[in-house]
DOLOKE-815938 format. One line per 3 residues: their letters; for each residue x, y, z of C-alpha. Coordinates in steps of 0.1 Angstrom, whole numbers. Layout:
<zatis>
a	X:Y:Z ~ ...
</zatis>
This chain:
<zatis>
mra	109:128:108 ~ 76:133:124 ~ 51:105:120
rrl	23:129:109 ~ 44:138:79 ~ 49:101:69
laa	17:94:51 ~ 3:122:30 ~ -17:105:3
asv	-29:72:-10 ~ -43:55:-41 ~ -46:22:-57
aal	-29:15:-90 ~ -49:-13:-105 ~ -34:-43:-121
avl	-49:-69:-144 ~ -52:-102:-125 ~ -47:-132:-147
pva	-69:-163:-141 ~ -52:-197:-137 ~ -71:-227:-147
gcg	-69:-258:-125 ~ -52:-240:-95 ~ -54:-263:-65
rsa	-55:-234:-41 ~ -89:-219:-45 ~ -107:-218:-12
pdv	-135:-191:-15 ~ -127:-178:20 ~ -91:-171:12
aay	-81:-136:1 ~ -46:-144:-10 ~ -20:-172:-10
vgd	17:-163:-7 ~ 39:-194:-7 ~ 27:-216:21
tsy	8:-188:38 ~ -28:-179:33 ~ -47:-148:43
sid	-84:-152:49 ~ -111:-128:38 ~ -123:-127:74
rvn	-90:-113:85 ~ -89:-87:57 ~ -123:-75:67
air	-115:-76:104 ~ -84:-54:99 ~ -104:-30:77
dea	-133:-28:101 ~ -112:-24:132 ~ -93:5:116
aqa	-126:21:105 ~ -140:18:140 ~ -109:34:155
yag	-111:62:129 ~ -148:68:137 ~ -138:72:174
vvk	-112:98:165 ~ -138:117:144 ~ -163:116:173
sae	-137:128:198 ~ -127:156:175 ~ -163:168:171
eqg	-170:166:208 ~ -141:190:212 ~ -157:214:188
qqv	-137:206:156 ~ -154:206:123 ~ -148:174:103
pae	-156:177:66 ~ -181:151:52 ~ -154:136:30
rrq	-132:129:60 ~ -158:114:83 ~ -150:78:71
ldl	-116:61:68 ~ -106:58:31 ~ -96:21:34
dgq	-110:-9:17 ~ -102:-46:15 ~ -80:-42:-16
dvv	-57:-18:4 ~ -55:-44:32 ~ -47:-72:8
nll	-20:-50:-8 ~ -4:-44:26 ~ -6:-80:38
vgl	8:-94:5 ~ 34:-67:1 ~ 46:-71:37
dlg	48:-109:34 ~ 69:-107:1 ~ 91:-79:15
kri	99:-99:46 ~ 108:-129:25 ~ 132:-108:4
vaa	148:-92:36 ~ 154:-127:50 ~ 168:-141:18
kql	192:-112:13 ~ 200:-110:50 ~ 192:-73:52
qta	189:-55:85 ~ 157:-38:95 ~ 156:-10:120
dei	127:0:143 ~ 123:34:126 ~ 87:41:135
spa	63:27:161 ~ 27:14:156 ~ 16:41:180
dig	31:69:158 ~ 16:54:126 ~ -17:50:144
qal	-17:86:155 ~ -7:98:121 ~ -35:79:103
nvp	-60:84:131 ~ -63:46:136 ~ -47:41:171
dte	-43:7:186 ~ -51:-13:155 ~ -36:-42:136
yar	-36:-19:105 ~ -13:5:124 ~ 10:-24:134
laa	12:-37:99 ~ 18:-2:84 ~ 47:4:109
ewy	62:-30:101 ~ 59:-23:64 ~ 77:10:68
dvf	107:-7:84 ~ 108:-34:57 ~ 104:-8:29
aal	133:12:43 ~ 155:-19:46 ~ 147:-29:10
gkg	153:6:-3 ~ 188:6:12 ~ 197:-30:4
lpk	183:-37:-31 ~ 200:-25:-63 ~ 187:8:-77
ael	169:5:-110 ~ 178:22:-142 ~ 147:41:-150
sda	128:38:-183 ~ 101:60:-195 ~ 76:33:-187
drt	88:32:-151 ~ 84:70:-148 ~ 50:68:-163
avy	38:41:-139 ~ 50:61:-109 ~ 36:93:-123
aal	1:77:-129 ~ 1:65:-93 ~ 10:99:-80
vka	-16:116:-101 ~ -42:92:-87 ~ -30:100:-52
nva	-34:137:-59 ~ 3:142:-53 ~ 12:152:-88
pag	-8:173:-113 ~ -23:156:-143 ~ -12:164:-179
wsv	26:159:-178 ~ 42:147:-210 ~ 69:121:-210
ddq	94:149:-212 ~ 79:167:-183 ~ 81:134:-163
rka	118:130:-172 ~ 126:166:-160 ~ 106:163:-128
fad	120:129:-118 ~ 155:140:-126 ~ 154:162:-94
pti	184:150:-73 ~ 161:149:-42 ~ 137:126:-60
apq	156:105:-85 ~ 174:82:-60 ~ 141:74:-42
lsa	124:67:-75 ~ 152:44:-85 ~ 149:26:-52
vvg	111:22:-55 ~ 114:8:-90 ~ 141:-16:-79
lse	118:-28:-51 ~ 90:-33:-76 ~ 113:-55:-97
alk	123:-75:-66 ~ 86:-80:-56 ~ 78:-91:-92
dev	104:-118:-90 ~ 92:-129:-55 ~ 56:-131:-68
erq	68:-158:-92 ~ 88:-176:-67 ~ 60:-177:-41
dvr	32:-185:-66 ~ 10:-157:-53 ~ -27:-162:-59
vnp	-54:-136:-52 ~ -91:-140:-48 ~ -109:-125:-78
rya	-129:-101:-55 ~ -96:-82:-52 ~ -91:-72:-87
sla	-56:-58:-84 ~ -23:-62:-65 ~ 0:-33:-58
vpa	25:-24:-31 ~ 23:6:-8 ~ 53:27:-19
llq	69:58:-3 ~ 83:88:-21 ~ 94:120:-5
lrt	82:151:-24 ~ 74:181:-2 ~ 62:156:23
isl	66:118:23 ~ 37:103:4 ~ 22:69:3
ydl	9:55:-30 ~ 4:21:-45 ~ 27:11:-73
pyv	20:-19:-95 ~ 48:-44:-92 ~ 36:-73:-115
dga	20:-73:-149 ~ -6:-96:-134 ~ -11:-117:-103
dqv	-28:-151:-104 ~ -63:-153:-91 ~ -76:-179:-67
tdv	-98:-199:-91 ~ -131:-218:-88 ~ -146:-190:-68
stp	-180:-177:-78 ~ -180:-140:-84 ~ -190:-123:-51
epe	-211:-93:-46 ~ -189:-62:-42 ~ -180:-61:-5
atd	-189:-31:15 ~ -160:-8:20 ~ -150:19:44
pae	-132:40:18 ~ -83:38:15 ~ -56:52:35
tda	-63:87:46 ~ -41:118:42 ~ -25:121:77
stg	-22:158:72 ~ -59:162:67 ~ -73:137:92
pat	-98:149:117 ~ -76:150:148 ~ -39:155:140
t	-20:177:165
</zatis>
């Protein structure tokens, strides 16, 4: 599988985040707590900013070579929420892999991911490559889920938001589309992973700073290409409390479509 076909679309599926009164873990400079690990807002912003700078360099190089880059693709579509989703999802996934003694394989390199997303030599590329390997291991090692209409609808909503599926499908349309033998096993694996992550959130007492209003995991589903979208995996994640509501942080817009980036070859 070519790296440039790996990530074709992205979106954020928002989740309600439930406040927890009296939480002892509430430092205002922390983006998220996962078990005994914390992720600072400074690190989230640094990952986002480094990726945006690398992407801007690719755009500049493409234009210097005479390529026309549409206005909507001149900035990387990545914000702090996407980075928090990746950091927390990867942390939880690695804990599940260790607990279940699953084997991960080095299936794709940070260099390939970086090239595919036009963010070469960045921490974001390294994290995305690591997540791909963990995601693949969990997909093979976890039980497949029996799909409910609610499961199909959650995935369908994420795919519509990612511009991967058209809007307007009825529940019956969703059942028929997701019964496709090339898609159904992947969908069952993704929903099984979602359930495992939900359980791990509870075990690890995950807390998220209220400036990040949702928590979703990057999920992969192969349709005509392999697409990345964010799928909710908990009904709500606990906020870091006692933090004053911040001004909205500046964002360099979420993961770009690798097939439409400015300098794929």
